[in-house]
N, C-alpha and C positions, 0 to 999 in steps of 0.2 A: 302925258307921260307919265304924270301919277295914277289916271285913270288908266292905264295901260298897265302898267304894275299890279294896281289893285286886280283888272279883270285878271291878271297872269295868276295873282298868286287865288283867285276865287277855282280857278282853272282847275291849277294843282292837286288844289285843297278836295276840291269834288271829287275829281279822277285819279287820288291817290289810291294803293294796292292794299294801303295798309289805315288804319282806324286813327284821325286826325280828330284832336280838339282842341277848342280854345279856354282855359278856366281865369276865372278872377283868383285872389289872393284865398279866398274862401272853400274854394274846389268846385265853385259853382260853374257850368255848364255853358261857355259864352254864344261857341258856335263848334256844330259839330258837323260832320263828313255822312257821307251818303253808308262809306264803309264800315263807317262805325255803330250805325247805327242797325247795318246790315249784324255786326259780330254780337249787340248787344240785345236786337232782334225790339227795338224803338226806335219810333220815329224823331223826325228830329225838336217836334213839338213837346215830344213827352219828355225830352233831355233838358231841354232850354230852362235853366235855372233852378234845378234841382243838383248837388254835387253827389261827386263821385265818392262823397263818402255814405250815401242815401243805395247807393247802388253794390257798393263793396259785401263779399259773401261773411265776412268778420269783421267783427264792429271792432275787435278790440286796439289797442292804442301802438299793437303793434303794426296793422296794418294800416292803421288812418295817415292820412296823405298829410302834412304838417306846411303848405304853401309856405307861411310867415320863414320856414327853419330855410325853404329857398332864397324867402326875401333876402335872410340874415347871409346867406353864404352868397354876399354877390360877387365875390372873385370864381364860383362856377358859373359855367357855360352852359351844362347839362346837368342831368343825375336821374340814375336809371333802377329802378322797382322791378320786384316779381310782385304780383299781385293776386288774387281770386274777385270776381265779381260777376252780380247776381243776374242772367239770362232773364228776358219776360219771362220765357216761362218755366222760369224759378232754377235752371239748372245751372252749373258753374261754369265759369268762364274762365281759365286761367290767360292772366294778362301778362306782357313784358311791358313797363309802363316808360316811355325816355320823357322830362319834365327838362323844356328848356323855359329862360325867362325870357319876356319882351321887357326888354328896356326901354323907360323915357326917358323926357332929359334931366333927371332929373338922378337917371339910376339906379331909380324903384323901380321894381317888377309885378304893375301892378295886375299885369295877366301873364299868365302864362301858356305854351303851344304843348300840346301833351302828344305822344306818340304812343299808341296803344297796340300793341302788335298779338295776335291770339296766338299766343306755346301751347293749346292745351293738350293738340293731337300731340307737339314732341315729348311733350313732357309723361302724355300717357305714354307713350313708347316708349320712353327709358324707363321711367315704371316699369311695363312689361319685362324689357331688356335686363334689368334688374335682378326679376322675378325670377326670367328664367336663364341667368346665371346663376341662381341661388340653387332653382332645379336641376341644373346640370349639373353643376359639384355634389349637392348630395344624392343624384343617380352616380354618380361617378363612384363617390366614395361608399353606397350601397349596392354597387350592382354585384350579380352575383359572380361578374366575370372578374379577374384580374389584369388590371388595365397600368401599363407603366409607359413612361418616356425616358428614354434614354437620349444622349448623342451617342452621334456616328462608330465614337471609340467606345459605345458599349458603357459611359458612366452614367447612372442616375439623375433624372433632372426630376422625374414624380413618379407619384403611383399610387392606387389608391389602397384600401383595409384589407379587400379581396387581396391582392397581389399580397402585400404584405403576410399575412396570415398562410396564405400557400405556400409560400417559399419558409416561412418560420422566422424569420426576420423582421424585427421592426422597419420604419421608415427611415428612419437618423441609418444602421443598418444599414440598409440597401446604398444611400446614396452614397456609404463609406465601403461597396462590395461593387467589381466590374458585373455587367450585365453577363459576360460568357462564362463566369467562376460557376453560375448556376446551373448551367448545359455540360452536361458530359461531349469529351469531345469527339467522338464518332459524328455527332449532331453539326457541330459547329463551321462544318466546312459547308456542310450544305447549306445552313441558311446565308451565311454569310454572300457565298457563290450566289446563291435567289436574289438577294440583297442589292447584290452589284447587278445581274444581268436584267430584272425585274421591276425591283423596288418593292418586292412584296417576296412573302413566306408565308408558305402554309396555304387552306391549313392542313395539317396534320397531326399523328399522336407523337408525343415523345414525352421525355421524364427531364424534370427538374433534380437537383440538387439541395433537398433542404440544407438546414442549417445545419444540424444533427448530425447530416452526412444520407440520412436515407433518401430516398428516390420514389419522389411524387408524382405519377401517370398525368397527363394531360395534354387535353389538347390546346395547341397553339395556332396563329395565324400574326402575319406581322405586315406595317406601311412602311414605308422610309416618307415624311415629310421635308417638305422645301422652307424656310421661313422668312420673311422680305429679306431680310438681309443676307441668304443663300445658306443660311446654317442648317445644315441635312440632321433630321431627330428622327425617329425609330419610334410608334407607337407598338404596344406591343398586347396580344390578347389574349389570355388563356383560362380556361377553365378545368378546375381537377378532375377528371373523370375519374375518382377510385372510385367510390359505387359503384359507378359505369361498368367497371372492369372486374370488379364482385360481382355485377350482375348479368353480365357475361357469362362468366364462368359457370353461376349457378344452374340459368338458363341452357346452358351444354348442356349441363351434367341431369338438370333435369329433363330435358330432350332427350336424351339417350337412357334416362332410366325409363323412360317414357319409350320409345322404344325398342328397348331391351327386356323390358316387363315382359312376364308371366302371365297378363289379365292386358285382355282386349282394350283400347281407346278408339271411340273416333269422332273427332268435330263436324256436330251436325248445322247446317246453315238454318236460316229460316225458315226457306221453303223445303227442305227435306232431307237435301241432296246431302251427300258424304264430301267432306270440304279434304278432310285429311282420314289416315288410320293408320295405326303402330304396325309394325312386322308382324306379331301375335292374331290384332286383327283379322290381317288378309290371310293367317296361315289357319285359324277358327272356322272361316269362310269359305276357304278353297278356292281367294281368289285374290291376284297380281295386283299392287297398289294399282295400275293404273286399271286394270277391270272395276277393281271396287269403288276406287275416286269418281264420283260423280253419281255414282247408284240415290237410290229415293229409300230413306226406312223401307218402305213397304214394299222394294226389292227383294230383298231378305230378313224381314218380322212380317209372318204371315194374321199376324193379330193384330197388326198393326195398319193402317187404310190412310191413304190423304186426306179424308172428311175429318180423323182425328188429329190430325197434326197441328190447327189453328188451337182449342184447347187445351192440347196437351203441354204444344209451347207456353202457350199462358200461361199455366198454373207454374209449371220452371221457373217463368221470371219474373211469376209475382213471390213465389215461397225461394228461389234461387236455389234451389233444391231437391228433386224429385229421385224416390227410387220405388222402384216397381220390375214384376216380374214377368218375363214372356216367353216369346222363342222363337228362333232363329234358323233361318235355312240355309244349308251351304250348297255350293257351287252344283255339288254332285244330287239336288236332292233331298238328304237327309238332313231330318231337323234337330235341334238340341236345346236344354231349358236354361236362360240368362236371367239373372238377377242386372236391373241398370241402376247406374245412379247417375241422376243428370246435372248438369251444373249451368245454370244457367253465366254468360258475360261476354260482354261487348269489344269489339276492336276495329280501333279506327271507326267505328259508327256501324258498323256488322253486329247483327244482335247472330249470336254464335251458342250455340250450347253444346259442354264437351261431357262426353258420357263416356262412364266406364263400366266396361261391360263383366260382367264374371261367370263364365261357365255352371251352373251348377247341378251340370246332369245326374253329379256324384249322388248330391245332396237329395236330390228328388228321389232319384232313386232309393237310398237309403231311407227314404221318410214312406217311399212306399213298401219297401222288406220292413220298414217296421210293423207299416201295418199287415201285409201279409203275412207275418213274423206273431205278431197277436191274433191273428185269426188263425194262423198253424196251431198255434198252442192251445187255442179256445176249442178248436175241436180235432187235435190231436185224438190218435187212438192209445198215445199211452196218457198215465196220470203225470200233471206238471206242476210243480212245486216252485215255489221263491220263497226263501228264509231268511232271516238274518241270523247274526252273529250268539243272536239267549234263542234261537231255533224257533222262532217263532214262524208262523205260517201267514206269508204278508199276501201271495195267491196260492189257487187252486186252480187248475183249469173245469172243464165238464166234467169229463173222464176222470179226475181224481175225486171228485162229488160222483160218479156213480159207482167207482169201484169205492169208497168207504160208508157210502150212504150218508153224507153229511150234505148238507148245503154248505155252496160258500160263506156266508154269514158265520153259519157254525164252526167251520172251518178256521179264520180270522182270529180266533183268540184264542185257539187251538194249536201250542207246540209238538214239536218233532215225539220225545215223548208218548203222550197224549195215544198216537195211530202207530205205534214203533216198541213195541214188545221186549226188542232188547236191549232197548238206547232206555236209561235213566238221565236224570238233569244233573247227577255229578258228569258222568262219562261223558257228555257235551261238551265239555271246552275241550277235552283231548284230542272230540274228533273231529273238532272245528280247528285245530293247529294241524295237524292231521293233515285237511282238504286245504287249509292256506296254505301249505307249505308246496305241496306235489300238484295241486291247481286242479286235480282230478280226479275220483277215486270209480272203482265202482267195484261192487257186492254185493253179495244176497243177505235177504232178512227176513223176518216176518212181521206183517203188518196185522192191525186191528179193524174189525169194521168196528160200526155203531150197534149191530146187533150186536158182538161180542165174538162174533166167527173170525179167523184166520187166515191167511193165506199166504204163500212162501212167494215174494217181489224180488225182483234185481232192480236195484237203485244204480242209477247215472251221477255222482253229486260233480257238480262244477262252480267254481268256486271262483265270483270276477268283485274287485273293486272296481265304485265307479263314485265319483264327487267326494271322494272321504269317508263311501260308504262299503260295508264286505257285503256279501249274497251268496247265499248259493241256490242256486238252476238244480234241481234233483228228478232228473225223470225216473221215472217208475213205470215198472212192467209188473203184470200179473204173472206168475211163472208155474203156475197149477199143471198145467198142460203139458206143459216140457217137460218136471216132475216124471211125472206118467211118463211120458214118451221116452225119458233117457231108462226109467226101470226096466221098458222094453226093451229098448234096446241091448240093457244087459243082461235080458237072457239069450240074445242073437249072438254072445258074446262066443260061443264054440263055433260059429259058422266066420268068425273073422279074419282067424286067422288061417289065410291063404294065400298061395304063391304070388295073386297078385298084389299089390299096393292096394292098401283101402285107408279112407279120409273119409269120416266123418263130422259135420257143420252143422248148426244151427241154422234158422232162417236168417240169420245177418251173416252169414260164415264165417261164425267164427270156430274155428276147429277144436273138437271134442275129444276126439279121442283118433289114434291112428294105427296102425296093425306092424307086424313085424317085420312084413316086407317093404314095407313106405319105407322103415328106418334104411333097410338094406340097398334099395334104389337111389336114394334121396341123397344118403347121409345123415338128415337130421334128426333126431331123436324123438319121441314124442313129448319129451321136458320141454325139450326146445321148439315145439309147435302148438302144444296148445294155448286156446288165450287168443293167438292171430287168426291171419285171416290168410287162404291159399295166396294170394298174392302179393304174398312173402316168397314166392317160386319163382315171380315173375321174370323173364329174361329181356324183357323190351322187345321178344323177336314181334309179337303180335298187338297190333293197332286197337283202339278203344270199340272201333267198330266190330271186329273181331267179337270182344269179349260182348257188347252188346246181341250182337246174332246170337249168340250162347243162351245170355240169360231169358232173352224171349222165346227161343225154342223146348227152355225148363218153365217157365210158366206155363205156354201155353201146351206142348205137350207133355213135359213131365219127365224128359230122354234127352238125352244130349250126347253124341258121342265124335270124335274126330282125333286128330294128328294135334301137338300141342307141343314145343319147345319150352321147355321151363331149366331153372337154374340149379345148379346140383350145392352142395355144402360147401364142397370145393371149389366153383365159379364158373365148375366145367356146363354149357350148358351142352342137353340132351335130349331129346325130340320122346314121347311118350304116346302110347294109345289111350286115351281117357273114355271111360264111360260114364256121365255121373245120372245118378235120379236124384228125384226129389219126393221126397217122400210128406205127404198130407194127412192130414188132424181126420176129427173126427167133421168138424167142420168145413170143411175141401181145403184149409190155407195150408200152405208151406210151413214148415215148424224143422225139418232136415235137408239136407241133401247130404248122400250119397255117394262118392266117388271109385271108381277102382280103373288100374292103369300097369301097363305095360311099358321096361323100356326098349324101345323098338332103335338106338343107336346098329344092330348089326344087321338090321334087315333095309336101313335107310344109304347105311353106306354098301352096300351091294345094290342096290338101287342106284348109288351115285357109280358106282363103276358100269354097270351098264348103259345109265347118261354119257359118259365121256366115253366109251366105245362106238356110242351111235353117233356124239357130236363131234368129237374133240381127235387131230390126228395126233396120233400113236406116237409119230416120232417127233413132230416138232409142239408139238401139244397146243397148237392153233387150229382154232375153228376148223371143221373141215366143210368140205361144199354145201351138203346137208345145209348147217347151225349157223353157216354164212347165207345161203337164201332167205332162210324165216328170217334173221338180222335184218337183210336187207329189205324185205318185204315191210316191216316193222318200220324198219326209216322213213321207208318212201308214204304210210300211213302217217307216221308224224310229221314229215313235210308237208301233207298234203293239209293238215293241220295250221301248222303255225307260219306256214309260205318260205318257210325258211328252204336254201341251196342244199346241197349234197354232193360228192362230187365222188369217184368209181376210177381205182385206178388199176388197171392186170398188166403184170408183168411178168414176165418170162428171162428166165435164167439164160444166156448167152452161153455158148458151150458145155452145159452140162451135162447131154450126151458121151460127150466126147471124154469127161473127167471119167464118168464109170464106166467105158470102154475100157480106160486106156490104163485108172488106177483101182476100180474097181467100187462096188455099191457103197461097201464102207464109207472111204472118202466120200463119197457123192452124200450117204446121210452124215456126215460130220457136218457137210458144206451146208446143207439145208437147216440144219441144229442152229449154225450161227448167224444166217439169214434172217431165220425167225426173230431172233435176239434181235438184229442192230432194226428190221422193220417193227416192230413195237421199240424201239427204243424212239425213233422220226416221228411217231405217234404221240397223241392225246390221249388221255384213259378215256375218253367220250369216243375213239374213234377204235372201228375192227382191221385188221389183217384174219385172212385166211390161207389156208396151203386149199390152193383147188386144184392140185394133181401134182405129177410127179415135179417139177419144175417149175410151175405154174403160183401163184399167188393172188390175191383180190386184196388191196386195201379200198376200206370205204370209209369217206371221213362227211361227218353230221353237221349240220346249224352253221352254217357258214357262211348265213345273211340272205338279205331277201334281190340283191342287186347282182346283178349276173358278172358283170368285170370286174369285181372285187373277186366274187365266188371265184372264178379261173384266175387271179393273179395268184389267190390262195391255194389253190389245187396243182399250180406249176410250182410252187415255193414247198409245199410238201414234195416233190416230184425231186425239185432240185436238191432237199434234205437227203433222200433215199439215193438218187445216184452220187451223192457225193461221201453217203456212207460204204458204198461198193468201190470208192476209191483205195481205202487202207486194204492190204493183202489179207487172207483168211488162212489162219495157223491150221493148217489139216494135219495134226501130231509132227510129221516128220520136214512138212514142207511148206512153203508159202505158196499159197497161190491168188495169183489174180481174175477177177472176172466183172460179170458187167449186166446191164439189165434191162432187157428194150421193154417201154413202158407206153402203155395205151391209155391213155387219160378220156372222160368224159362226167360230164353235169348231170345228176336230177334234180327238178321237183317234184314233189309228189302229186300235184294237180293235171302236169302233164307227163307222168313217164311211166313208161312200163319196165318191170325186173327183166323181162327175157329180152326186152330190147335194148338197155343198156348194157347186159351186160356182153352180149352182140356188138352192140357201139363200140366198148370196150376192146373186147378181140379184135375187132377191124381195127382199131387206129392201133394195136398193139403187131398186130402184122406188117402193118404198114412203118411202124417205128424200123420191124426187124428187114424190111426189104430196103430198108433207107440205110442199114450197115450198120445195124446194129448199136448196143449203150446209146441208142436215139429215144426221144420222149415223142410223141403224136396227141394232137388232141383230136377228138370223134370230130367236131364241130369245127369246118374251114371257117366260118366267120368271127368264131374264137379264137381259132389259130391267128388269125390274122389283127386280132385287134390285142394280144400278146405282144405278134410279132412287133408291132406296132411299138409297143409300150417299151416293150425292149430296144428298139431301133431310137427312142425318146429316150430311155436311161444314159446307152450311150456314145449319144450327143452331147446329153448335157454331161457326162466327164468330161467331154474335150472342149467342151464350152468353156470353162476357163483357165487352161492354156492358151485356147488359140481367138482367148478377148473377144470375145462375142457378147460380151454383156456390157451393157452402158448403164449409166445414171442419167436418168430424169431428174427435174427440180418442179417442184409446184411451191408458189408464193405464200406464206401466210407474212396477211398484214394487223396493222395496228386496224381503232377506231375510225382513224381518219383513210385507212388504205393506204396508208405508207410500208413499205415490205421491210418486216423486222425480223425476218428467215422465212427459210423453204426445207422443204422435206424432200428429203432422197429415195427415188421411186427406181428398183432394179428393172431391166426391160434385156431381153435373148433375145439378139439381131442371127438369128438362127441362117449358114447362108442358104439353107435351100429353103425352107420354108415362109423364112423373113421374119418380123417380129410374132414371137410367141409367147403369149399371155398370161403374167406373174399365176393367176388361179391355175393354170396347165400344169407348170413347172417345179412352180415351189414346194406346193406338195409332193412329188416325186422326189425333190430335192433334199426333203427331210425326213423322208422315208430312207430313203439308200444315207444316211449322213455325211450329206454334200451341201447342207446348210452351212456349217461350219467356215467352211475356209470360203464359200462362197459371203457369208456374213461376215467373214475377214476385210475379202476383197472391197467390199463395201463401204468399209470403216475407213483403212488406207486409202481409198479412192477420193471419199470424204473429206478426208484430213490433209487430201492435196490438193486438193477443189478448195479449200477454208484458203491453207498457206499461199495458194496461187490469189487469193482474192487479198491480202496485207497489203499487196506494192500497189493496189489499185482504190480509187476513191469510190466505186459506185456501189462495193457489197464488204467493204472489211468490218463495217456493222454487223451483217449479219450472222446469223449460225448456222446451223443446219442441222434438221429433226431425221434419226434414221431409226427404223422402225427394227426390234431386235426381237430372232425368234426364241421360243421358248429351249428348243435343245441345245440353242448356242450359247444361253444365257443361264445354264443349270450346270455348266464346262466349268471344273473347279479353277481354273487357269484365266475365267475370262476379267476379272476383275486386272490383273498382271496384263492380261491381253492389250487391252483399252491402254492402259498403263505407256507400256513398252512402242503400243502403234504414234501414241500424241506424242510423246518425247521424242520419239523417231522424227515426224515432222513437224517437230519444234510449233505446236501446236493447243492454245489455249483449253482446257478441255469445259471451261465454263462457254465453247463455242460449238461444242456436243448437244446435242437435246436426244438422250434415249431413250425409245418410246414403247412400252411395255404395256401388254395386253393383262386383266384379271388374271388369265388362266396362267401365265408366268408364273406369276409373283404368287397364287394363291396353294399351286404344284403343293411348293414345302417352304412353307410360310415363313418358318423361322431363316432356313437359310436366304432366299429370297432378302428378308430385312438386313441381314449380317450385309450378303454383297449391294446393296441400296447404301446403305452406311458409309461403305470403306466407297462405293460410287463419288458420295454427295461430297465428303471430305473432301478427295480428289479434283472437287470442281466442277464432276458433270450436272447437267440440268436431269432431272427424270421427270418422263409427262407418261401418264397413264391413260394408252389409245381404247379407245372406244369406247369410253366411261359410259356407263348408265345400261348395257348390255349383258351385264354378269351380274355377282349379287349384290357386290356395290354397298355394303355394309358399313356405316359410320363406325365400327368398332375396329374393324382394320384399318379402315383408311385410316385414322387417327395415329397407326403403328407406323405403315408404309410413307417414306421420307420423302412421297415425291415434291416438286416444285409444281410441278402443272397436270388440270385435268383437259382432257382431250375429249369434248362432250359424239357421243356418237352422231355420227348422220341421220341415224332412224328421226332424232328429238326433231332436227332441224325442216326434217321433210316438212310436216303438220304443226308445226308451231304457230302459224298465223290464225289456222283453221282453231287447233283445238287447245282450250284454252286449258286445258292438265297436259299437257306437253309445255307449256308457257310458263305453268304455273312451279313443274320439277327444273325448267330452267333458270329459273328466278332460285326456287332454294338451291342450285347446284351450285349459282354461282357465290350466293351469302353465304351458306358452307364452306367452297372454296376460302372466301376471305378472310372466315373465321379460324380455317386453318393454314392461312399463309401461302394459300395457293394461286396460281395462276388461272384462266380458264380458258382455252381455246373453242370456236364453233368450228365443227366441221361439213363438208357438203353446203358450204352455204353458194345459192347459184342463182338469187334475185336480189339485187337492193333493198325490196321489199324486208326481207328479211334478214338484211344484216342490218337494219333502220330498228327493227321489231326485236334483234336480240339486243342491240344496244339500250334498248328501255329498258330490256330483262337485267342487265349490270356485265351482259357480255363485250370484250375489249380486245380480244383478237379471234381475224379470221381465217378461214382455207377454202377456198370450193371453187367451183368454174367462173364463178361472178369473178373472179381475181386473177384468174388462167388458170389454163390446163398443165397439166405435166408435160414440162419441155424439156430439150434438149439444150445444154449448158450454154451454145450458143446465141442460141433465143431468149434464154433468159437473160443473158447479161446486156443483150438490146433492149428487152423489157427494161431493164432497172437503169440503163442509161436515160432513157426515152420519161425513167418516172423523177433521176435526178434533176 
């Protein structure tokens, strides 16, 4: 039995999963199991007879086991300590040691059984956990996010320093402050509702009320957690976004400044392509943004090549900035000089260059002009001097040196009194003051050459101030020959006073002398004109080319004669027959001009009377047959060049012969003159009405466009206007007379029209009208007549469509990113009783033209409101809104806002269920009026959507002013977005911009799932298109809505 117990003990001892050993009272090992050997790395023979103290890692008295004390504590059955021991490989092993005494019969414990449990891993994990807790606490306190823990009632449990700093409270103050007192009331309800429904709120932006009462913008999200006791707590995480808000504002301002800058800006990619460009960049090159973005630098910079890209890009990257000059080529092929400042930057790991491009064409021209001016001054045929305020000669050209006989170096140390014998140093300051006040002076003086000889000189002095310095640029001409010629002219004075007006000028056309006949004809005295130029008499009647031809003939032939219309002193314009002769000097150069002229006003008046007799009807004062035919020929030639159509109307007065026969020709003449007045009142200034015979008139209308249908429609409207003019009675002295006209009409185009044929066609059409019963109008072309009849028939049907309830509303779904219906667009359809469905594009323009669009638009609004009211009592559509297209003419009505208010009040519909879609052309017609109306509509609760966004100007400057709630992106962007990166980029820009402006974006024309998914990635959240459903009647729509629910 004892042996069995011993064997059992040995088995338990050896197979135990903890270290077990037996030691004596000195701590020496007596027996060791295998597990303890594995823990310490020793074999049993190595451990037997060594003590525990010898493998203890720290030999201080604190860790040394005193087994004698265990003996002394005879009442203790066991004791436990933790101690570190040295593994055979030198590493430390932390043990929990349990000591139990083995007592003999004397109850003395000569041996102890020791259980040794390896707790190294556990202690290491406890240390790591403690360190981790400390790190988490540090991160919690030092986190850039504000973190707070509150209970479900909003009482603070804890918060970090960042949260305290953002709110402006100390932690102690926050614990006394309810969390919801930090939140403005309009946020609180949404947050509490979100917590109750989802267990979280955010992330989103809001404001906190700081301790000092100011508001701080933050980004917030929170989550509700339940502890082990079932208590709910809320963790809130906030970030102070004040700087971000300022940055966003500054970025918006910067983007707007760049976009509206009068400098061109480009964003260039590392492969040389244009990523972005502002409006002025597009304007300067003549491209649209769509055309410019994606082009490469070398597409519009002829001095730049693809091979230059890498070295130039690297230079800009190395220096961060580079400035250089180049040339740009516009879309039309013209070039201009530019100065480019390139800045290197990176954006989302991509390397880009931001280029500011300045058009330096003017500067280059100025530089060239300066060079040319310098060249011209150096080679001028007159002496040129640059003088300073002390009369020193700073510059003299070659002619000045030649005239005076000095070199340029000699003149550079001289002053004006050295070469002008009429000036001395004492007089110069007074002369300079006069020049600085008047800015320019012209006078004659006497100059002295180097050899002592003198000559008369004409001086033109010009004052210039530049960079705080004052200069006089003087142009000096040797007038020796002119003085001789003047003497010769004086000798010819006896022949000067003739009956013809005579005027004498110098070679520069300065008037030197006029005779008495000149004063009599022009009204100007000699004193008023001498020193001026003949251009002072110009009436503006002649263009620049007229005078160029005159001067060319004088230069080449020495004589010119012709008629000139000039201005009298009393501003009356009169004709004169002018002869001009050029007088030359000995060298053959022109020195003077002598002109003589007669007033031919009476002769011209007689010629005009003859012309009027030849080309105008003496009774009606209208063009006669001869002038009408001439004008028709000109109109046909102009039409052939321009491609524009015109029209011819042949009028015959009904019962005219009967009036002459019964009342006399005097009354017939009165009727003709009144008819002429009424016809002219019906036409534009560019149109012609002529009297072709006794009771026949021709009306010619030009420039009616290139579309035959519209031309015919315009001719018909003019004809209708004329017929209406005949409806009023004609007052023929003592009685009222009623008459009408039969009108024949035809259309012409110069490329395939003949004058005789046109007159014949109009005449034939007029006789057809006569045969149809008088007071009738007929078109010569049967096909055109059919077209007009069809349009008139459509107009008559359209006028009856509204009272006959022929219009229907179809609806197309608008959905969110999960394809859930959020609204519908109402689209009008016309169910014609005979033609069936008439397309909107066929009748809407006609409705706008005849101003029927306003009652139609009102019907659409009323029908949509009635539908919204009907949906209120159902579950399938009571949350939907209806979008309605508003026409430009309807929106421009002064009572538009009041009309909408009345309709919604009548049907009891909330305005926020109506979305009004306005195009850019509507609001930009009268921008200020549009803004006022839109503000009123928005205040009433209506939703405003910009339709077809992106197809017009879409400028940020007006978009920011217009209070739109939504942008409706045109289908032209959507069609190619999957294949065209530029369209995708523009869509992303629009969604980002709309978010900045607080607007929604809906994409129109979505036809595939791939398009929708792509648009979602680009930031779109609402969609409309055939992929979600075609326009459908109300019963089909409601069936679809039931299925979707």
